[in-house]
N, C-alpha and C positions, 0 to 999 in steps of 0.2 A: 629525316626531317630537317629543314633548315633552320638556321639560328633564329631567322625572323619569324618563322611559324611557331618556334619553341617560345619566343616571347609573347606571340599571339594568343598562344593557348594558356599561358600564364596569366595574361590580362584577362581572359575569358574567365577563368576560374576565380581570379579576384572579384570580377564583376558578378559572378554568381553568389559570392559570399556577401556581397553588398546589396543586393538586388532589393530586399524588403527589410532587412534588418530583423528578420524574424527567425528564431531557430527552427531546426528541422522537425520539431514536433507540432508545429501549428496545423490547423485541421483544413481539409479540403473536402467540404461535407459532400458535394455531388461532382467532385472532379472527374471521377472515373465515368459517371454517367456522361458528362459533356465530351470526355475524350472519346467515348464509344461513338457518340453521335449526338450533336447539339444543334442550336438554332443555325439555319441557313443550310442544312444538310439536304440535299435531294434524295430521291430513291436510289440513285445509282451512284452517289457520292458519299465518301466518308469524310469526317472533319480533317483528317490528315492528308488529303489529297483528292484529285478527282480522276476521272478518266482522261481528262484532256491533258493532266500533268505527268510528266515521267519522273521517277525518283531520281535526285541529284540533277536532272537535265534541264530544268525550267528556271531561269534566272529571272524572277520577277522584279527585281529592282533595276533591270536595265543593265547593258554592257556585259562584259565577259567576266567581271569580277565574281559574280556568283557561281558560275561553272568553274572557275579555276579553285574556288574554295572548296566546292562540294565534290570535286573529282578525287580529291584526297583528303577526307575528311579526318580530324583530329580524334584521337581516342575520346570517348565519351567519359566525362568525370562521374564519380558517384559520391554521395554524401550519406555517410552511415549514422545511425542512431546511436544511443548510449549502449553499453555493453554491461554484462554481468561479471563480477569479480570473484576470485578465490579468496574467501574470507580470511583476514589475518587478524587474530585477536589482539587485544591492547597487551603491549608488552609489560612484563612485571619485573621489578628489581627488588633487591634486598632491604628489608627493614634495618635501619642503623640506629642503635641506641647508644647514646654516649655515656662514658664512665666517670664523669665529672661531678656528679652529684648522687646522693642516696635516693633511692626509690623508698617511698613510704609503705613499709611492708612489716608485718609481724615478724619480730626476731626469730621466732621459732619456726620458720617457714618451711625448713627442710623436711624435718620429720618431728613428730610430737616428743620423740625421746631425746632430741638433740638440744643441748643447751644453747642460750643465746651465745653468739659470736662465734659458733662452730658451725653454723649453716653456710658460711661464705657470703660473700658480697652478691646480692640479687642483681644489681646493676651490671657488675662484670659478668654474671651469668647471662644476663639479656643480650649483652655486647658480644658475646661469644656464640650464640645459637644463631641459625641461619633460618629466617623466615621470608617469604617472597610475597609480594602483593603488587598491584598496579599502583601507579604513581599517586594517584588521589588517596587511595587507601594507605599506601605506606606514608604518606605525608601526615595524615591524620594520627596513624599509630604513634609516629615519632613525636608528633606535638604533644600527644598527651603524656607519653612516659617520660620524655626529655624535660617536660614541666615539672617533674617530680611528684605526679599525681599517684594517688593510691592504686595498688594491684585491684583488678576486678574480679578475677576467677580463682585466685588461689588464696588461701588462708590456713595457717596452722599446718603447713606442710601437706596440705590436701587440696583436691579440687572443690570449689564451693558449690552449695545448693544452687546459687544464682547461676553458676556455669552450666550446671545440668538442665536448668530450665531454658537457658539461651539455646543450647544444643538442641533440646526438644524442640523448641519453636522452630528452628531452622530445618529440623528434619521433617517438618510439614510443609515445606516449600512446594511441594507438588501439588498441593491444594490451591495454589495461586499461579500455577503454570511455569514454576522454576524447578530446576533440577536440585534435589537434597545433597546429591554427590559434590555440588559446587561448594558447599558450606559446612562439610564434615570435617571434624578435627579429631585426630586419634588422642585419646584420653592416656595420661602418664601411667605407667605401670605402676601397680601397687608397690609400697616400700618394701624391701627385703632386708631381714636383719643382716648386719654386716655390710651392706652395700655401700658404695662410695657416696658420701653426702654431697659431694660436688656434682657428680652425675646426676644425682636425684634432683638438685637444685636446678641444674641445666635443664633437665627434662620438664619440670614446672615451669619454668620461664619461657621454655619453647611453646609449651602449651598455651601460657597466658598471652604471649604475643600472636600465636596463630589464631586464637579464638577471637581476639580483638579485631584482627584482620578480617576474619571470615564474617564476624557480625556486621562490620562496616561494608564489606562486599554484599552482603544480603540486602542490607538498607539502600545502597546505592542501585543494585540490580532491580529490587521491587519497585523502586521510584522510576527508574527511567529506562529499564530493560537490560538485559544481558550484553546485547551487541549493539553495535553502530549501525543503524540502517544505511547510512551514506557509504559505508564500506561494502554493502551487498551489491550495489549496481548504481550506474549513472541514472537509473530512473527514480532512485530514492533521493529526496530532497528534504530533510526534516531536520531542523535544529535540534541537537542533543542537549537535553536538560543538564543543568548544574546542580547537583545535589551536594548541600553543604554538610560535609562530614565532620567538621570541626567540633562541635558540640556533642555529637553523638555518643562517645564513649563516657563522658561525664554523665549525659542523661542516663546512660545504662547503669551507671554507678549509683546515681541518686534514686533510680527508679524502684519502687516497692515491688514491682511485678515486671520483671525484665522481658518475660515472654510476651506480655501484653503490649508492652512498649515495642517490641520488634514488629509484632503483628499489626500494630497500630500504623506502621509504615506502608503497609500494602495498599494499592488503590481501592478507593471506595465508591468510586462513581456506579450509578445505576447500570451502566453498560458493563462495567467490570464485574459487579456483582451477579449480573445475570449469566455471564460466561462463566464465573466461577462455580454457581449453582448447577448449571448445566454440566460442567466437568465432573463435579461430585456425583450427580445423578447418573451420568453415562459410566462412571467407573464402577459404580455399585452395580448398575443394570449389565454391564459387560461381564462381571463375575459370575452372574447368574444367567447368562444368555443361553438360548437354546439355539437350534440351527435356524438361520436366517431364511427369510423369505426370497424366493427367487421367482422371476418371471421370464418365461421362454424368449430367447433371442428371437428378434424379428416380429414380435407380437405388435399388431396394430388393431386397436379397438376403436370402433366408431359408434356413436350413438344409434341405437336401433339394431346392433349387430349381436350375434351370440359368438362366443369365444371360450373355449375351455379354460383360458388364463384369467377369465373375469374373477373367479373366486381368489386367485392369487393378488390380483391388482386390489381388490378390496381389502384384502388382509394387509396389503403393504400401505393402504391409505390409514387402516385402523391403527397400524403399528407407528407411523411417522406424523400424522395429522395432529395439529395442534388440539388441545382440550376443548377449546372453544368451538372448533368445527365439529369435533365429535359430538359435543352436546347439541348443536345445532341440527345435526342429521342423526340424533340417536334413534329414532324410530326407524329410519332407513336400515341402520346397522343392525338394530335388534331383529328386525324382520328378514334380513338377508339370510338365506339358507344354503348358499353356495352354489346357486344355478349359473349356468353360462350365459344368460340373458342379460344384456346390458339396458337395463330399463330407465326410463327417465328420472326415477329416483336415484339411481345409481349415478346417472350422468351428473345431476346436480351435485352429488357428493364429490365426484372427481373435479368438476369445475371449481369447487371450493378450495379443493387442495392445490389445483393448478394456480389460483390467484393467490393463495398465501406463499407460493414459491416462485412468485414473480413470472409466471408462465402463461402464456395465451390462454384463457379460461374457456376453451372450445369444447372441451369433454372428450377430445380425441386422444387417446392414450398412445402415443408413438415412442420414439426412441428418448426424446428430452423428458417427457413425463416419467417414463420408465426409470431413467436415469435419476430422476429426483426422488423417486420412490425408493430406489435400491442401491444407488451407488456408493452412498457413504456409509460404510459399516461403523458401529461404534468406535472401533479402533482408529478409523480414519477421522471420525468426528472428534475424537478426543486430540488427535494431532493438530487439527485445524483450530481448536479451542486455545491449544497452548501457543500456538502461532499468534492468534488473535490477541490473546492477553499480553504477550510480548509487543505487539504493534500498538496496542492501546496505551502501553507505557511510553511509547516515543512521542505521543501526542500531548497537547496540553492536559493537565490534571483535571480542567474543568472545560468542557467544549463550550459552555456559555448558555444563556438563556435563550438567545435567538441565533441561528447560524443555518448554513446550507450543508448538508453532508451528501457526498457522492460515493457510492460503494461501487467500485468497477466490477467486481466478479458478480455482483447482484445485478448490473446494468440498472441501477435506480439512483434517482436523486431525491432528497427529502429537504423540506423546509421545516425547521423547527422554530417555534415562537413561544415565549414564556415557558419553555422546557416541554412543550406539547407538539407533536408533529402535525402540522396543518396541511401539508402537500407532499404527495409522493407520485412520482411519475418515472415512466420507463426512460431510458437514456441509451445512447450509442455512444461506445468508447473506443479508444484506439485498438487497431488490429494488432495481432502479435508482431508484426514488423514494425508497427508505428504505435507503440504502447504509450498509454497515458501514464504520466508521472504520479508518484505518491507523494504529496505536499500538502501545505497549509497557506492560506493566504486571507486576503480581504477583498470582499466584493465592493468595488468603488463605482462603476459607471454601467448604465445601460445605453447601448447605442442602436437607434432605430434606423431602419433602412441602410444597413451598413454596406461599405465597400468591403471587398475581399482582396487584401493584398496578398499575392501569392508567395509563399515562403520560398526560400532558397532550394530546400530539400525537394520540393515538387517541381520547381523550375528545372533543377539540374537532373534529378533522377527520372521524371516522367515527362516534362514538356520539352526538354532540349533535344531528345532523339526525333521527335515529330518536327520540331522547328527546323532541324538541319535538312529534313526532306521537303518540308513544307512550310515556309516561312509565313504564310499568309493564314495559317488556321486560327490564330489568335484573334484576328481581324474578323473572321467568320462567326467566332464565338461570342464576339462582342465584347472582348476584353480590351483594356486601355494598355497601351505600352508607351512608356516615356524613355527618352534618351537624354541624359544631362538635364532633366527637369523639364523636357519639350515633349509634348505628345507627339508621336509619330506612328506610322503604320508598322505593323510587325513585318511586313515585307521588306521594310526599309532597313532592317537591323541585320548585320552580318552576325549570324549567331556562332559563327567560329571564333571570332575576334572582339566583338563589341564589348565595351564596359560602361558602366554608368547606366544601366538599363533597370527600369522598374515595371512590374506587371501588376495590374489589379482589375477586379471585376466590378463594374457598377452595380449599384443597387438595382433590385428589379425582381420579377418572378423566378427568374432562373438563377439568381444569385445563390452561390454555394453556401452563404450564412443565412439564407431566408429573410425573414422580417426584422430580427434583431439578434443582438449578441450582448451577454452579460459579462463584463470584465473585471478581472481581479489581476492587475498587472503582475507578471512574473517572468522570469528568465527563460522559461520554457514555452512561452507564447500560448499557453492553454487557456481556453475561456470555454463558457457555455453558449449554445447558439441554436437558432432554428435552422431547419434544413428543407429543402423540397422534397427529398427522399423520404417520405413518410412510411413507405412500405417496410422500411428496415425495422421499425418499431414493432412490427408484427412476428419478428423472428425472436426465437428464445435465445440463441446465441447472438449478441449485439456488439462484438468486438470487431469493428468495421470502419472506423474513421482513421484519419491521419493523426489522431492524438487528442483533438479536442474533444468536448461533451457536447453531443447533440440532444436536444431537449424535445420530448414528445409533445410538451405543452409549454412552449416558451413564453406565451402571453401570461399564463397562470405564475409562472416562476418569475417573470419580470414584475408582475403586479405585486407578488410577495416582498421581493427585496426592495421595490420602490414604495411599499407602504399605501398602495392605491388598489384599484380594482381593474379587472380585465378591460371594462368599457374605456376606462381612460387610456390604457395601453394601445387598445384598438384605435383611438383618435390620434395618437401620437404616430403610429404606423400609417393611417390612412393619408396623412400630410404628403407622403412620398418623399420627404425631405430627410436626408442624411443628418442625423443629430443625435449628439451625445449628451446624456443627462446624468448628472451625479445622483447617486442615491442618497437620500437624506442622512443616513447613517451608515457607515461602513459596516459590513457584516461579515464575521469570519466564515470562510469556506474550507471545507476538508476535502480534498481530492484524494481519497483513501482506498485502500485495498484490503478488505477483509473477506475470507472464505466462510468466516463464521460471525454472525453479528445478531443481536437482538432486535426484532421489530419493535413497533410502538407499544405492543402488549407486553413487551419483555420476553417473548419467546425467541429463543435462539434459533435462526435459520442458517443453513449450510448451502454452499455455493461451490461450484467448479473452480479450480485454480487456473484460470484461463491463461494467465502468463508464466505459470510454472514458478511464482515466486515464493511460494511456501516451501519448496524444496531447498532453495538457497538459504531461507532462514534456518530451516532445521540443520542443514550442513553447518552454518554458523554456530548453532548451538553446540554441536558435536566438536567442532574445532576449540570452542572456548572451553569447554569442559576438559578437553585433552590438554590445553595448554595449562589449565590450572592444576590439573592432576600432576603433570610433569614438574610443577614447581612447588608443590604443597610439601 
């Protein structure tokens, strides 16, 4: 490759980076539909070329330049999305206690039989022992004891009742999705007659510092989570909470019930309480569980059919449906005798179950419905709940009275107003290779009849290979191509060497964003929008986009966030004009990822881990516990 051509391809790569100013995750709602065949295609002509054109052979720009460039094309560049990381727990350091002042301590700290003055210097003992903690925790421990505050957990040469209550409270960490092992502290050995008082004192001071560090760790973990989500992958973008640990130890000292204080720091939102209650229920149920219900592989049951698996299907519904659904169909369940006939009453029951699980309520029992009925064992559900409780800690402690909540594994979006769910709809989210991020933001604008600025990832990864062989296909699709701010034909662009190029699709019936988009400006260029590809919403697995969130009912969501009605939204669209309108009040939007989440009735639902993110979270749990054990 000549030096001139190396410079050319470098310029082309720079151009692709600047084409639209939109990161690789922006959505192309119907791009693949267009690429497979769009406007202007005849029966015998694809959008990538025609029978009259030869690959690399036709220079539609005139002259021989095109032939020269295409005869030896540069290697095609690729733009990759974010990646997942090997989780690295927060490092720990030694807690350092100064020896410059006395610790407020009972003189007879070492043993009840040792006279005052014989026990040794508690501060010297504290300074000599080794206790490890993360920086925030170590700082808070040091601040407390270096300020000459009284001991918390040791008195009269023994561990106090308060210490035992604190340990007991943290031993119940599993109730709120934490690991009790992370907060365990070894009790000092019972005093032995003739034992070295200095060693006994050191043992007690080690316990004092270790329990203080573990108590602070618990408080920090239960408020913000054990792990930093942004260290899991580039798809996680959540500001980690700051927990003020400075007053915590003194609050524990002053509290008449230290266990109650510790547990009071656990999250208390309705969502967390629902997850916690389900976790407790499943753990009890799991202890008493008998053999699970199985449905034969390959089963397909349609309304009006008979199938020997019908009895197992109804048993699975009975086992996994909500109490509300079972009450609604109580007569059907009571009268069913295990026959293979799939009667209309049973179809209605199954349709209700499908609707609860976000599936197409058609009464057809196929792979997706069977998976919803049987795939999540209690053990699997418990793991999902633990991950969900951790993830909820990453989010604001109060989601607010009014917000939009998108749950990617559920393929659903919800609008909540005055703490009540008013809108729920199906969505399409990013495919496994173009994943939607996990982040929070604020809705600011609704854009009607939008342009679609083609993001660089799609231009480079998907359009560029076609443009090299057929530079005119963007013109046939109706896309607008600009060079240096001036509109040009796509055939006028040298797709090997040209820079300062922008590509966008004008508003219209075929526009990839449909009638409107709802914007919450973010560095990932994720937004909600309409789409011409309505058939995607009929699928159960809807991880199909380039990263943005496609709405099944975009006018309904737009009306909700604009504080108006669907008729008004329709008028805005009918004008045909591209127009961006600010929402009257910014609304929080949570683009989230929960494989366990309570519905508006408080019943926890479980979903498939479409991106495999729960596994990374569980690995991070294990790495964190291992790091803490190694240093404790």
